[in-house]
C-alpha positions in Angstrom: 143.5 89.7 102.2 140.1 91.3 101.6 137.4 92.9 103.8 133.6 92.9 103.8 132.3 96.2 105.4 128.6 96.5 106.2 126.6 99.8 106.4 126.4 99.3 110.2 130.2 99.4 110.4 130.6 95.7 110.9 133.8 94.4 109.3 134.6 90.8 108.3 138.2 89.9 107.3 138.9 87.1 104.7 140.8 86.2 101.6 140.0 87.5 98.1 139.3 85.3 95.1 138.2 86.1 91.6 138.9 89.6 90.4 141.0 91.8 92.7 138.7 94.8 92.7 136.4 96.7 95.1 132.7 96.5 94.8 129.5 97.8 96.6 126.0 96.3 96.7 123.1 94.9 98.7 124.3 91.9 100.8 121.9 88.9 100.6 122.2 85.2 101.4 121.2 82.0 99.5 120.6 78.8 101.3 121.1 76.4 98.3 123.6 73.6 98.7 124.3 73.5 95.0 123.6 75.8 92.0 126.2 78.5 92.6 126.7 79.0 88.9 123.0 79.5 88.3 123.0 81.9 91.2 125.9 83.9 89.9 124.3 84.3 86.4 120.7 84.9 87.6 119.8 88.5 86.4 117.5 88.9 89.5 120.7 89.3 91.5 121.8 92.4 89.6 123.2 94.9 92.1 123.6 92.4 94.9 126.5 90.8 96.8 125.5 87.2 97.3 126.6 85.0 100.2 126.1 81.2 100.1 125.2 79.7 103.5 126.5 76.2 102.5 130.1 76.1 103.7 131.9 74.6 100.7 131.4 76.2 97.3 133.1 75.5 93.9 133.6 71.7 94.5 132.1 70.8 91.1 133.6 73.6 89.1 131.7 75.5 86.4 130.6 74.6 82.9 129.1 76.4 79.8 125.7 74.7 80.0 124.3 75.8 83.4 124.5 79.7 83.2 121.1 81.5 83.3 122.5 84.4 81.3 125.6 85.2 79.3 127.7 86.3 82.2 127.6 86.7 86.1 125.1 89.4 87.2 126.1 89.7 90.9 128.3 92.5 92.3 130.3 90.2 94.5 130.3 86.7 96.0 130.8 85.5 99.6 131.6 82.0 100.7 133.0 80.2 103.8 135.4 78.1 101.9 136.3 78.1 98.2 137.2 74.7 96.6 140.4 75.4 94.5 140.4 71.9 92.8 137.0 71.0 91.5 136.1 67.4 90.7 133.2 66.6 88.4 132.8 65.0 85.0 130.9 68.1 83.9 133.4 70.6 85.0 135.1 72.9 82.5 137.0 75.1 84.9 137.3 76.4 88.4 134.9 78.9 90.0 137.9 81.1 90.9 139.0 81.4 87.2 135.5 81.9 86.1 135.0 84.9 88.4 138.3 86.3 87.5 137.5 86.1 83.8 134.2 88.0 84.3 135.7 90.6 86.7 133.6 89.5 89.7 135.2 89.8 93.2 134.8 87.2 95.8 135.7 86.8 99.5 136.2 83.6 101.4 137.1 82.6 105.0 134.6 84.8 106.8 132.1 83.5 109.3 129.1 83.1 107.1 126.9 81.8 109.9 127.5 85.1 111.8 126.7 87.1 108.7 123.5 85.1 108.0 122.3 85.7 111.5 123.0 89.4 111.2 121.0 89.7 108.0 118.1 87.7 109.5 118.0 89.9 112.6 118.6 93.3 111.0 117.4 92.8 107.5 119.2 93.1 104.2 122.3 95.4 104.5 124.4 97.2 102.0 128.1 96.4 102.0 131.5 96.9 100.3 134.1 94.3 99.5 137.5 96.0 99.5 141.1 94.8 99.0 142.6 97.1 101.6 141.7 97.9 105.2 138.4 99.7 105.2 138.0 103.4 105.8 135.1 105.7 106.7 134.7 106.3 102.9 134.0 102.6 102.4 131.1 102.8 104.9 129.8 105.9 103.1 129.9 104.0 99.9 127.7 101.3 101.4 125.3 103.8 102.9 124.9 105.7 99.6 124.4 102.6 97.4 121.2 102.5 95.4 120.3 99.9 92.8 119.0 102.2 90.1 116.6 100.7 87.5 118.2 97.2 87.5 115.6 95.9 85.0 116.9 98.3 82.4 120.4 96.9 83.0 119.5 93.2 82.4 116.7 93.2 79.8 117.5 92.3 76.2 118.3 95.1 73.8 115.7 94.2 71.2 113.1 91.7 70.3 114.2 88.2 69.1 112.4 85.1 68.1 112.9 81.4 69.1 111.0 79.4 66.5 109.0 76.3 67.2 105.9 74.5 66.1 103.5 75.1 69.0 101.6 78.0 70.5 103.0 81.5 70.1 104.1 83.0 73.5 105.2 86.6 74.2 108.0 86.6 76.8 108.6 90.0 78.4 112.2 90.0 79.6 112.5 91.8 82.9 115.7 89.8 83.7 115.0 86.5 82.0 116.5 83.2 83.2 117.5 80.9 80.3 115.6 78.1 82.0 112.3 79.8 81.5 112.9 79.8 77.7 114.1 76.1 77.9 110.9 75.1 79.8 108.7 76.7 77.1 110.8 75.3 74.3 110.4 71.8 75.7 106.7 72.3 75.3 107.1 73.4 71.6 106.3 77.1 72.2 107.2 79.6 69.5 108.7 82.4 71.4 108.7 86.2 70.8 111.1 87.7 73.4 110.7 91.4 74.1 112.6 93.9 76.1 110.9 95.3 79.2 110.2 98.6 77.3 107.8 96.8 74.9 104.3 98.3 74.4 101.1 96.3 74.7 100.4 97.2 71.0 103.6 95.7 69.8 102.8 92.4 71.6 99.3 92.1 70.3 100.4 92.9 66.7 102.3 89.6 66.7 99.0 87.7 67.4 100.5 85.7 70.2 98.4 83.0 72.0 99.7 83.9 75.5 102.1 86.1 77.5 104.9 85.2 79.9 106.1 87.7 82.5 109.5 86.8 83.7 111.6 87.2 86.8 113.8 90.2 87.3 115.7 92.4 89.9 114.8 95.3 92.1 111.7 96.9 93.6 108.7 96.2 91.4 107.4 99.7 92.0 110.3 101.2 90.1 108.7 99.9 86.9 105.8 102.4 86.4 105.9 102.3 82.6 105.8 98.5 82.6 102.9 98.4 84.9 100.9 100.8 82.7 101.5 98.5 79.7 100.5 95.4 81.6 97.1 97.0 82.4 96.5 97.2 78.6 97.2 93.4 78.3 94.9 92.2 81.1 92.1 90.1 79.7 93.5 90.1 76.1 95.5 86.8 76.4 96.3 84.1 79.0 99.1 85.4 81.2 101.6 83.5 83.3 103.9 85.5 85.6 107.0 84.4 87.6 108.7 86.3 90.4 109.0 90.0 89.4 106.3 89.3 86.8 104.0 88.1 89.6 104.6 91.3 91.6 104.1 93.6 88.6 100.8 92.0 87.7 99.6 92.4 91.2 100.5 96.1 91.1 98.8 96.5 87.7 95.6 95.1 89.3 95.6 97.4 92.3 97.4 95.5 95.0 100.5 96.7 96.9 103.9 95.2 97.5 106.4 95.6 100.3 110.0 94.6 101.0 110.7 91.5 103.0 113.2 91.7 105.9 115.8 89.5 104.2 113.9 87.9 101.3 113.7 84.3 100.1 116.7 82.9 98.3 117.5 79.3 97.9 116.4 76.0 96.4 114.6 74.5 99.5 111.6 76.7 100.3 108.3 74.9 101.0 105.3 76.2 99.2 101.7 74.9 99.5 99.5 74.6 96.4 96.2 75.3 98.1 94.0 73.7 95.4 96.1 70.6 95.3 96.5 70.5 99.1 100.2 69.6 98.7 103.5 71.0 99.8 106.2 71.5 97.1 109.9 72.4 97.6 110.7 75.4 95.4 113.6 77.5 94.1 113.3 81.2 95.1 115.0 84.5 94.7 113.1 87.6 95.7 113.1 90.4 98.2 109.5 91.7 97.9 106.0 90.3 98.4 102.4 91.2 97.8 100.6 92.8 100.7 97.6 90.6 101.3 95.4 93.3 102.9 95.5 95.3 99.7 94.4 92.6 97.3 91.2 93.4 95.3 88.4 90.8 95.4 89.3 89.2 92.0 92.7 88.1 93.3 92.7 84.6 94.9 95.7 83.2 96.7 96.7 79.9 95.1 100.1 79.3 96.9 101.6 80.1 100.2 105.1 80.0 101.6 105.0 77.4 104.4 107.8 79.1 106.3 106.3 82.5 106.8 102.9 82.3 105.2 103.6 85.0 102.6 101.8 84.9 99.3 103.5 82.7 96.7 100.8 82.5 94.0 97.7 84.3 92.7 94.9 83.3 90.4 92.7 86.1 88.9 89.0 85.5 88.8 88.1 88.1 86.2 90.7 87.3 83.5 92.8 84.3 82.5 95.9 85.1 84.5 97.9 83.3 87.1 101.3 84.1 88.7 103.7 82.7 91.2 106.5 84.1 93.3 108.8 81.1 93.2 110.6 79.6 90.2 108.8 76.6 88.5 111.6 76.4 86.0 114.0 75.6 88.9 117.7 75.7 87.9 119.0 75.1 90.4 116.2 72.6 91.2 114.0 71.2 92.4 111.6 70.7 89.5 108.5 69.9 91.7 106.4 72.8 90.3 107.2 72.4 86.6 103.5 71.3 86.3 102.7 75.1 86.1 104.2 75.3 82.7 101.9 72.5 81.6 98.9 74.3 83.1 99.9 77.4 81.1 100.1 75.4 77.8 96.6 73.9 78.6 95.3 77.5 78.9 96.8 78.4 75.5 95.3 75.4 73.8 91.9 76.0 75.3 92.1 79.7 74.3 
């Protein structure tokens, strides 16, 4: 038996799986039908308890090729029904054993539809997964939870190089997904990967051709030092930003960001590329967005979310920079917007 306790005192009863521990975090939902292993290992979920809205999870098991980082990054995992016996040619183990191995607690058997509606109506809520009947202390734990400097928790410890024959790209790791590196490697990029604490001077000393700002967790405004370093890089090299990198660049250029009610998380979000006049289905994982009214004149909206019309992409008129809120590297898919990596390479070659 296990319990999910929300900060508003709502209690859901279910069955535990994975590690038999208690945990506390921000409860969010993901609407993807597949890709649960990529979700578990996405560093952007650091500090969060993730619920999958699709009712059956674990049916194709886990493998050692799909993870986006070396281990799961979530604080906990919520599903309607866990598949105990996976069946897939690619499977190398069960989800239950994988979570147990990495000390991540899960809860199944709760009404995930009810929980999804609650989060949509009231916004993201903090919560506790506990093994015993909840007490007032459990609610206090939820209410007091703060995700402190998550970028520092997930960034790499030191610079490393991924050699290749093409253009040199500086990748600033705010919570890097492995698929971003894979997308750049496929395009022959020689990669310098830096921790989030890197200075602009260190990057420019390596004589790179372009700069990639990666995804990552938490409130972008918590990264004041990073924002100041980005200001020094503006206009120096072509820059491509994804997710948190998109938000940090906007803050560095004078715009503001705000928290969404319940965020965008899933592999089925429609986004319009305004220049191409086409709708693409995208993979997303973020809880913040750029405030349109605060954008300086040199920021031009290139993509919009076709569900709620929030900003999903920006092109900068005064320097060679473009950023997107969604994940063109996909993983889990779809790969509709991988063309953005090709556009980035074209910019590097022209530069």
